[in-house]
Legacy VTK file of the C-alpha trace (Angstrom):
# vtk DataFile Version 3.0
C-alpha trace
ASCII
DATASET POLYDATA
POINTS 103 float
158.627 87.837 22.479
156.248 85.586 23.994
152.999 86.409 22.712
154.022 86.447 18.754
155.292 82.930 19.207
152.017 82.064 20.992
149.983 83.406 18.215
151.999 81.720 15.635
151.310 78.130 17.191
147.556 78.439 17.713
145.090 76.439 15.905
142.131 78.855 16.101
141.230 82.348 17.807
138.185 82.962 19.688
137.857 86.686 20.790
135.388 88.055 23.153
134.511 91.709 23.668
137.110 93.756 25.073
138.962 96.980 24.825
141.383 98.736 22.725
144.245 96.081 23.489
141.776 93.260 22.481
141.053 94.833 18.965
144.884 95.600 18.543
145.405 91.749 19.008
142.596 90.631 16.912
143.497 93.099 14.172
147.253 91.737 14.167
145.853 88.186 14.008
143.455 89.239 11.320
146.191 90.667 9.114
148.780 87.910 9.737
146.033 85.578 8.190
145.557 88.082 5.330
149.081 87.780 4.480
149.039 84.168 5.073
152.069 84.616 7.890
150.132 81.823 9.422
148.361 78.663 8.534
144.718 79.201 7.822
143.030 78.930 11.202
139.480 80.287 12.474
139.294 83.853 14.012
136.044 83.692 15.580
134.614 87.070 17.006
132.227 86.537 19.867
129.169 89.148 20.307
127.751 91.936 18.789
130.506 94.561 18.847
132.366 92.772 16.175
130.031 93.118 13.344
130.175 96.731 13.179
134.186 96.862 13.545
133.941 94.502 10.397
131.499 96.882 8.647
133.557 99.894 9.273
136.653 98.081 8.191
134.632 96.909 5.050
133.503 100.390 4.310
136.878 102.143 5.030
138.856 99.776 3.030
137.154 98.536 0.031
136.387 101.984 -1.483
136.351 101.712 -5.274
138.344 104.604 -5.682
141.364 103.363 -3.443
140.937 99.827 -2.278
142.954 98.920 0.626
142.140 95.226 1.136
140.313 92.691 -1.046
136.938 91.439 -0.434
138.349 87.930 0.420
140.099 89.581 3.487
136.654 90.374 4.899
135.897 86.365 4.729
138.589 85.597 7.370
136.863 86.955 10.853
133.740 84.996 11.487
131.176 86.976 13.832
129.231 84.773 15.951
126.510 85.891 18.506
127.510 83.430 21.581
129.781 81.083 22.861
127.869 78.050 21.862
128.114 79.607 18.150
131.898 79.843 18.619
132.166 76.188 20.025
130.075 74.780 16.587
132.434 76.805 14.393
135.618 75.338 16.370
134.069 71.972 15.947
133.262 72.242 12.176
136.678 73.604 11.449
138.034 70.564 13.343
136.057 68.202 11.470
137.281 69.540 8.478
140.686 69.666 9.509
140.417 66.009 10.232
139.055 64.971 7.133
141.751 66.533 5.232
144.563 65.099 7.639
143.121 61.793 7.010
142.722 61.879 3.399
LINES 1 104
103 0 1 2 3 4 5 6 7 8 9 10 11 12 13 14 15 16 17 18 19 20 21 22 23 24 25 26 27 28 29 30 31 32 33 34 35 36 37 38 39 40 41 42 43 44 45 46 47 48 49 50 51 52 53 54 55 56 57 58 59 60 61 62 63 64 65 66 67 68 69 70 71 72 73 74 75 76 77 78 79 80 81 82 83 84 85 86 87 88 89 90 91 92 93 94 95 96 97 98 99 100 101 102
């Protein structure tokens, strides 16, 4: 029960390349963000392996004859090339959050 609680109180997710367990947890977080069971927060996927997974998901789930997701669902994960790009995205998200919190 620890992991779901930890996920629910997180403000951002930065995921680096990993195995099946990493993919499983990433998909769970993506799904929780998709169905709005969590507050909006960034899901940042670092490295080249993720773009292929997102593209596969898009092609498999957005079939015109039987869509299993909406195009907006694929705007949730943000693929970046390296750690610095992930930090830049975190800073941008924090600045946007701070602007709305202070409004």
